[in-house]
C-alpha positions in Angstrom: 0.0 0.0 0.0 1.4 3.4 -1.0 2.3 6.1 1.5 -0.9 8.1 2.3 1.0 11.0 3.6 0.6 10.0 7.3 3.8 8.3 8.1 6.0 9.3 11.1 8.3 11.1 8.6 5.3 13.0 7.1 4.2 14.1 10.5 7.7 15.0 11.5 8.1 17.3 8.5 4.8 19.1 9.3 6.1 20.7 12.4 8.7 22.8 10.5 5.8 24.3 8.5 3.4 24.8 11.5 5.7 25.7 14.4 9.2 26.3 12.9 10.6 28.3 15.9 9.0 26.2 18.6 11.4 23.9 20.6 11.6 20.3 19.4 14.2 19.1 21.9 16.4 20.4 24.7 19.8 19.2 25.9 21.7 20.3 29.0 24.8 22.3 28.0 26.7 23.5 31.1 24.0 24.6 33.5 21.4 25.5 30.9 18.8 23.5 29.0 19.4 24.7 25.4 16.5 24.3 22.9 16.7 23.2 19.2 13.8 24.4 17.1 11.7 22.2 14.8 13.2 24.1 11.8 16.7 23.2 12.9 15.8 19.7 13.9 14.3 19.1 10.5 17.4 20.4 8.8 19.5 18.1 11.0 17.5 15.0 10.1 17.5 15.8 6.4 21.2 16.4 6.4 21.8 13.1 8.2 19.6 11.2 5.8 21.6 12.7 2.9 24.8 11.7 4.5 23.5 8.2 4.9 22.7 8.0 1.2 26.1 9.4 0.4 27.7 6.6 2.4 25.8 4.0 0.4 22.7 3.3 2.5 20.1 1.8 0.3 16.4 1.4 0.9 15.9 -1.5 3.3 19.4 -1.2 4.8 19.6 -1.2 8.6 21.3 1.5 10.5 22.2 0.7 14.1 22.5 3.2 17.0 24.5 2.5 20.1 24.4 5.2 22.8 22.5 6.8 25.6 19.5 9.1 24.9 20.8 12.1 23.0 19.8 14.0 19.9 22.0 12.0 17.5 20.2 8.7 18.5 16.8 10.2 17.5 18.2 12.0 14.4 19.8 8.7 13.3 16.5 6.8 13.7 14.5 9.4 11.8 17.1 9.8 9.1 17.3 6.1 8.5 13.5 6.0 8.0 13.6 9.1 5.9 16.2 7.6 3.5 14.1 4.4 3.1 16.2 2.5 5.5 15.5 1.0 8.9 16.6 2.1 12.4 17.8 -0.4 15.1 19.0 0.2 18.6 21.6 -1.6 20.6 21.6 -1.4 24.4 24.6 0.4 25.9 24.9 -2.4 28.5 25.3 -5.1 25.8 28.6 -7.0 25.8 31.0 -7.0 22.8 29.6 -10.4 21.7 26.0 -9.1 22.0 26.9 -6.0 20.0 28.5 -8.2 17.4 25.4 -10.5 17.2 23.1 -7.6 16.4 25.4 -5.9 13.9 26.0 -9.2 12.1 22.3 -10.4 12.2 21.1 -7.0 10.9 23.9 -6.9 8.3 24.1 -3.2 9.2 26.6 -1.2 7.0 26.5 1.8 9.3 26.7 2.2 13.1 26.2 5.5 15.0 27.8 5.2 18.4 28.4 7.3 21.4 32.0 7.1 22.6 35.3 5.3 22.8 34.0 2.7 25.3 31.3 1.6 22.9 33.8 1.6 20.0 36.0 -0.8 22.0 33.2 -3.4 21.8 33.0 -3.1 18.0 36.8 -3.2 17.7 37.0 -6.4 19.8 34.7 -8.3 17.3 35.2 -6.4 14.0 36.8 -9.5 12.3 33.2 -11.0 12.5 31.5 -8.0 11.1 31.9 -8.3 7.3 28.9 -6.0 6.5 29.9 -3.1 8.7 31.5 -0.4 6.5 31.2 2.8 8.5 31.1 3.9 12.2 30.0 7.4 13.0 30.8 8.9 16.4 28.3 11.2 18.0 29.4 14.7 18.8 32.5 15.1 21.0 34.2 11.8 20.1 36.9 11.2 17.6 37.9 7.6 16.7 41.3 7.0 15.0 40.3 4.3 12.5 39.8 4.3 8.7 36.1 3.1 9.0 35.3 5.8 11.6 33.9 9.3 10.9 33.4 12.2 13.3 29.8 13.5 13.4 30.9 16.7 11.5 32.8 14.7 8.8 29.8 12.4 8.4 27.4 15.4 7.9 29.8 16.9 5.4 29.1 14.0 3.1 25.5 15.3 2.7 26.6 17.9 0.2 27.0 15.2 -2.4 23.3 14.4 -2.4 20.6 16.6 -3.9 17.3 17.6 -2.3 15.6 15.8 -5.2 17.3 12.5 -4.4 16.2 12.7 -0.8 12.7 13.6 -1.9 12.6 10.6 -4.2 13.6 8.3 -1.3 10.8 9.7 0.9 8.2 9.5 -1.9 9.1 5.8 -2.3 8.3 4.9 1.4 5.2 2.7 1.7 3.3 2.3 4.9 3.8 -1.5 4.8 7.6 -1.1 4.5 9.9 -2.0 7.4 10.8 1.1 9.5 12.3 -0.1 12.8 13.8 -3.2 14.3 13.5 -3.7 18.0 15.9 -6.3 19.3 14.1 -7.8 22.3 16.3 -8.1 25.3 15.5 -11.8 25.5 15.2 -13.7 28.8 16.5 -16.8 27.0 18.8 -17.2 24.0 19.9 -14.5 21.5 17.5 -11.5 21.0 14.9 -11.7 18.3 14.5 -8.8 15.9 10.9 -7.4 16.0 10.0 -5.9 12.6 7.8 -2.8 12.9 6.3 -1.1 9.8 5.7 2.5 9.1 2.0 1.7 9.5 2.6 0.0 12.9 4.5 3.0 14.3 2.1 5.6 12.8 -1.1 3.9 14.0 0.3 3.4 17.6 1.6 6.9 18.0 -1.7 8.4 16.7 -3.8 6.3 19.1 -1.5 7.3 22.0 -1.9 11.0 21.1 -5.7 10.7 21.1 -6.0 8.5 24.1 -4.1 11.0 26.4 -5.1 14.2 24.5 -1.4 15.0 23.9 -0.6 18.4 22.4 2.5 20.4 21.3 2.5 22.0 24.7 3.3 18.7 26.4 6.9 18.0 27.6 8.7 14.7 28.0 12.0 13.7 29.8 13.8 11.0 27.7 16.0 8.7 29.8 15.1 5.0 29.5 17.0 3.2 26.7 15.8 4.2 23.2 16.5 0.6 22.1 13.3 -0.3 24.1 10.0 0.1 22.3 8.3 2.2 25.0 10.9 4.9 25.2 11.2 4.9 21.4 7.4 5.3 21.0 7.3 8.3 23.4 10.5 10.1 22.5 10.5 9.6 18.7 7.2 8.5 17.2 4.7 10.2 19.5 6.7 13.4 19.6 6.9 13.4 15.8 3.2 12.8 15.7 2.2 15.5 18.3 5.0 18.0 18.2 5.8 18.2 21.9 9.3 19.0 23.1 11.7 16.3 24.4 14.3 16.9 27.1 17.2 14.5 27.0 18.3 13.5 30.5 22.0 13.9 31.2 22.4 10.4 32.6 20.4 7.8 34.5 21.9 9.0 37.8 20.9 12.6 37.1 17.2 11.8 36.3 15.9 13.0 39.7 17.7 16.3 39.3 16.6 16.6 35.6 13.0 15.8 36.6 13.0 18.7 39.1 14.4 21.0 36.4 12.0 20.0 33.6 8.7 19.2 35.5 7.5 17.1 32.5 3.8 16.7 31.7 4.5 13.1 30.4 6.7 10.6 32.3 7.2 6.9 31.7 8.9 4.7 34.3 9.6 1.1 34.8 8.4 -0.3 38.2 11.9 0.0 39.7 12.0 3.7 39.0 8.6 4.2 40.6 9.7 2.1 43.6 12.8 4.2 44.2 10.7 7.4 44.0 8.2 5.9 46.5 11.0 4.9 48.9 12.5 8.4 48.8 9.2 10.1 49.5 8.1 7.6 52.1 11.4 8.2 54.0 10.8 12.0 54.0 7.2 11.6 55.1 8.2 9.2 57.9 10.6 11.9 59.2 7.8 14.4 59.8 6.2 14.3 63.2 3.3 15.8 65.2 0.9 18.1 63.3 3.0 17.9 60.1 2.7 14.1 60.1 -1.1 14.2 60.7 -1.6 16.7 57.9 0.4 14.6 55.5 -1.5 11.4 56.4 -4.8 13.3 56.0 -3.8 14.7 52.6 -2.8 11.3 51.4 -6.3 9.9 52.4 -7.9 12.7 50.4 -5.6 12.2 47.5 -6.5 8.5 47.2 -10.2 9.3 47.4 -9.9 11.9 44.6 -7.8 9.7 42.4 -10.2 6.8 42.9 -13.1 9.0 41.7 -11.1 10.2 38.7 -10.1 6.6 37.8 -13.8 6.1 37.4 -14.3 9.2 35.3 -15.7 11.4 38.0 -14.5 14.6 39.7 -14.6 15.4 43.4 -17.5 17.7 44.6 -18.9 19.2 47.8 -16.8 18.8 50.9 -14.3 16.4 49.2 -13.5 19.1 46.6 -12.9 21.6 49.4 -10.7 19.2 51.2 -8.8 18.4 48.1 -8.0 22.0 47.4 -6.7 22.4 50.9 -4.6 19.2 50.7 -3.2 20.4 47.4 -2.2 23.8 49.0 -0.7 22.2 52.1 0.9 19.0 50.8 0.7 18.1 47.1 1.9 21.4 45.8 5.0 21.1 48.0 5.9 17.4 47.4 5.2 17.1 43.6 7.7 19.8 42.5 10.4 18.1 44.6 9.9 15.0 42.6 9.4 16.8 39.3 5.7 16.0 39.0 4.1 19.4 39.5 2.8 19.4 35.9 2.6 15.6 35.2 -0.7 14.5 33.8 0.4 11.4 32.0 2.4 9.1 34.3 2.9 5.6 33.0 4.4 2.4 34.3 5.3 -0.5 32.0 7.8 -3.2 30.9 7.0 -5.3 34.0 4.4 -5.7 36.7 4.2 -3.0 39.3 3.1 -3.6 42.9 -0.4 -2.2 43.5 0.7 -0.5 46.8 3.1 1.7 44.8 0.2 2.9 42.6 -1.9 3.5 45.7 1.0 5.4 47.4 1.3 7.8 44.5 -2.4 8.3 44.3 -2.1 9.6 47.9 0.2 12.3 46.4 -2.3 13.2 43.7 -0.3 11.4 41.0 -2.2 8.8 38.9 0.1 6.1 37.4 -1.4 4.4 34.3 -0.2 0.8 34.1 0.3 -0.5 30.5 0.9 -4.1 29.4 2.3 -5.2 26.1 5.4 -6.2 24.2 7.6 -5.0 21.4 5.6 -7.2 18.9 2.6 -4.9 19.5 4.6 -1.6 19.3 4.3 -1.5 23.1 0.7 -1.5 24.2 -1.8 -4.4 24.3 -3.9 -3.0 27.2 -3.7 0.4 28.9 -5.2 2.1 31.8 -6.3 5.6 30.9 -7.9 8.8 32.3 -11.4 7.9 33.6 -10.9 4.2 33.1 -8.2 2.9 35.5 -8.0 0.0 38.0 -5.0 -0.3 40.1 -3.7 -3.9 40.0 -5.1 -4.5 36.5 -3.3 -3.6 33.2 -6.2 -1.8 31.6 -8.5 -2.3 28.7 -7.7 -3.2 25.1 -5.6 -0.7 23.2 -8.1 1.3 21.0 -8.3 -0.1 17.5 -7.1 -3.5 18.4 -8.8 -6.7 19.6 -7.5 -8.5 22.7 -8.9 -11.8 23.9 -7.9 -15.0 25.6 -7.1 -18.2 23.7 -8.6 -21.5 24.9 -5.6 -22.1 27.2 -5.8 -18.6 28.7 -3.1 -17.1 26.6 -3.5 -13.4 25.7 -3.7 -12.8 22.0 -4.2 -9.6 20.0 -4.7 -8.3 16.5 -4.7 -4.8 15.1 -2.7 -2.2 13.2 0.0 -2.2 15.9 0.8 -5.9 15.5 4.3 -6.5 14.1 5.3 -7.8 10.7 7.2 -10.8 12.1 10.7 -11.5 13.3 13.6 -10.6 11.0 15.2 -13.7 9.4 13.2 -16.0 11.7 10.2 -17.5 9.9 9.8 -20.3 12.5 9.5 -17.9 15.4 7.2 -15.7 13.4 4.9 -18.6 12.5 4.8 -19.6 16.2 3.9 -16.1 17.4 1.8 -14.6 14.6 -1.1 -17.0 13.8 -3.8 -15.9 11.4 -3.0 -12.3 12.2 -3.2 -12.8 16.0 -0.2 -12.0 18.1 0.3 -14.8 20.7 1.9 -13.1 23.7 3.0 -16.1 25.7 1.3 -14.5 28.7 -1.7 -15.8 30.6 -4.4 -13.5 31.7 -8.0 -13.0 32.8 -10.5 -10.2 32.1 -13.0 -8.8 34.6 -16.5 -7.7 33.8 -15.4 -4.3 32.6 -12.8 -5.6 30.2 -9.8 -4.9 32.4 -7.0 -7.4 32.0 -4.9 -8.9 34.8 -1.8 -10.9 34.0 -1.5 -14.2 35.7 1.9 -15.4 34.4 3.9 -16.7 31.5 3.0 -20.0 29.7 6.6 -21.0 29.8 7.1 -20.0 33.4 4.4 -22.4 34.7 5.8 -24.6 37.5 4.6 -28.2 37.5 5.2 -29.8 40.9 5.9 -33.5 41.4 2.2 -33.8 42.4 1.2 -32.5 38.9 -0.1 -29.1 40.1 0.3 -26.2 37.6 1.4 -23.1 39.4 1.9 -19.6 37.8 4.7 -17.9 39.8 3.9 -14.3 38.9 1.4 -13.4 41.7 3.3 -15.3 44.4 6.5 -13.5 43.4 4.7 -10.2 43.4 3.5 -11.0 47.0 7.0 -11.8 48.0 8.3 -8.6 46.5 5.7 -6.7 48.5 7.5 -7.6 51.7 9.4 -4.7 53.1 13.0 -6.1 52.9 12.6 -8.0 49.6 14.0 -6.7 46.3 13.4 -9.5 43.8 11.9 -13.0 44.1 12.2 -16.1 41.9 10.0 -19.0 42.7 11.3 -22.6 42.2 9.7 -26.0 42.4 9.6 -27.6 39.0 9.2 -31.4 39.6 9.5 -30.9 43.4 7.1 -31.6 46.2 6.8 -27.9 47.3 7.7 -24.4 46.4 10.8 -22.5 47.5 12.1 -19.0 46.7 15.4 -17.3 45.8 15.2 -13.7 47.2 17.3 -10.6 47.0 17.2 -7.7 49.5 16.2 -4.1 48.7 19.3 -2.1 49.8 17.4 0.9 51.0 15.0 -1.2 53.1 17.9 -3.2 54.5 19.7 -0.1 55.6 16.6 1.2 57.4 16.0 -2.2 59.0 19.7 -2.4 60.1 19.6 1.0 61.6 16.3 0.4 63.4 17.6 -2.9 64.9 21.2 -1.8 65.4 22.6 -4.5 63.2 26.2 -4.4 62.0 28.5 -6.5 59.9 28.9 -7.6 56.2 26.6 -10.6 56.2 23.4 -8.8 56.9 21.5 -10.9 54.3 22.0 -13.9 56.6 21.4 -12.1 59.9 19.0 -14.0 62.1 16.8 -10.9 62.6 16.6 -10.4 58.8 15.7 -14.0 58.2 13.1 -13.9 61.0 11.5 -10.8 59.6 11.2 -12.3 56.1 9.9 -15.6 57.5 7.2 -13.7 59.5 6.3 -11.8 56.3 6.0 -15.0 54.3 3.9 -16.7 57.0 1.6 -13.7 57.7 1.4 -11.8 54.4 2.2 -14.2 51.6 1.2 -17.8 52.4 -2.2 -16.7 53.7 -3.1 -15.4 50.2 -2.6 -18.7 48.5 -3.7 -22.4 48.5 -1.5 -24.8 50.3 0.2 -26.1 47.2 1.1 -22.5 46.2 2.7 -21.6 49.6 6.4 -20.9 49.9 8.0 -23.5 52.3 11.6 -22.3 52.3 13.7 -19.4 51.0 17.3 -18.4 50.4 18.5 -14.9 50.5 21.2 -14.2 47.9 24.0 -11.8 48.9 23.7 -9.4 46.0 20.7 -7.8 44.1 20.1 -9.1 40.6 21.6 -6.9 37.9 22.2 -6.6 34.1 25.9 -6.9 34.6 25.5 -10.0 36.7 23.6 -11.7 33.9 20.4 -12.1 35.9 18.5 -9.3 34.2 17.9 -8.2 30.6 18.7 -4.6 29.7 15.0 -3.8 30.1 15.3 -5.2 33.7 13.3 -8.4 33.2 14.5 -11.3 35.3 16.3 -14.2 33.4 14.6 -17.0 35.3 16.5 -19.8 33.8 19.9 -18.1 34.1 19.2 -17.3 37.8 18.2 -20.9 38.5 21.3 -22.2 36.7 23.6 -19.8 38.7 22.1 -20.9 42.0 21.7 -24.7 41.6 23.5 -25.4 44.8 21.3 -23.0 46.8 18.2 -24.5 45.3 19.3 -28.1 46.0 20.1 -27.2 49.6 16.4 -26.1 50.1 15.2 -29.6 49.0 17.7 -31.7 51.0 16.0 -34.2 53.2 15.7 -32.8 56.7 
């Protein structure tokens, strides 16, 4: 099907005509946030697209980006699409062999990378990269190698390509063409490359704009990896669709400070980010005493009542409206700016399950977090909570324009304009996942009477005990993670008589617990008081929720939190269940030794 003039690139180009001098993005230079206008942004992308053509990028070629969130990453993605090519991101946390795999699998002739440390990964495996011809360094980096260009030298190549040649490339784009590859971070095996078309991206971004009434006046802080579909959808495709300004965070560690500077209207966070914010605010609230503490507690009660009404599409009235205005003046208007949420109206959590108590905590601060569920194969969203239709603990209703239902075995399946084209170079995986136009998620779920979806677990994660009982670990692990000291939890019990758990401790909670109980020493994860507190939590707060066969009989606390570097988590912070169990076979066996 030919381009109907409504691709991401078409929309992107409209802003130069409609709002040429309005800011398209900001980056921190020194102590100031410096804007770049839509006119200049458009010029940058067109120049980059011409430079790509000059380097020999043909329609359908894949251009890879390897770096943190910064203008060159977005410019590279848009320029690749504009030239008829395809953009693909590589996580900065990927090892040299993982970088090599993606570059080789995509046969990318061009890589745009951030700095020398990322270049070192390429250099280490370059003998196995026959297709890679050019490496372009983002601004501020010079690489001494014949295949490498500085950003400025790269852009200089654009002068060899005429406007007409670029126009011809853009005119040849069809909505069904491949536009972006998302390499899934993969909990098992090498990543699969999700193929997203121009139509997929355009349809999803437009629906997102309409669902949340986004306008050019909105503001986003970009900080999560752009290799991930969620950040890419917000920072690149929805921004190009809507015309709002994007602020590029300086680094992950400076996100709290950048949030306070920017006060964005849109903010996307993974559960771990929301959890850290919650812990920081809770600590501050717990320090207040007397009248201040009572006012804070009262305001949180009012906030939860108001958010609960708004989640049902209603507004507070009468005495509650009066109380809400007072609570806002005394508490909300003081706490929210300290977090960076004074203007936030679209706060989203996704990429993994979030504990319901975190959502409820923020509702007590007059911040509604909309939980989304989905996967790269659906451009991000399958179901989404939304203004006026939100239930904490559920992942929302079907993404508008798509159909979401349960297969006979309870698997969540979806079809619609956001469903991907298939996996690049992997017909078998495509045929197993995309059946008669339906995306098979691999997740198990249930719908309530209002069409809100709750995720029960993964089909492949089902634990079958020696007694033949099928147990989905997700909800049990979520209950374990709700315990004050617990960071992460992995349930084990395949082929065993009973369930056990591998646990990690939350560092902040452990510090508070140690201070309160005057504990000292390096082996706090095995301190009798820590073990006793977790055992009491499992007995009183976890096992009471579940049938006997689903109860946790034993647990082991691991000395370190799970991490990407340790190999237990993917770059998008999903737990690698099999890898974790393989690493800790001895600890698992010890829990099943005959007593």
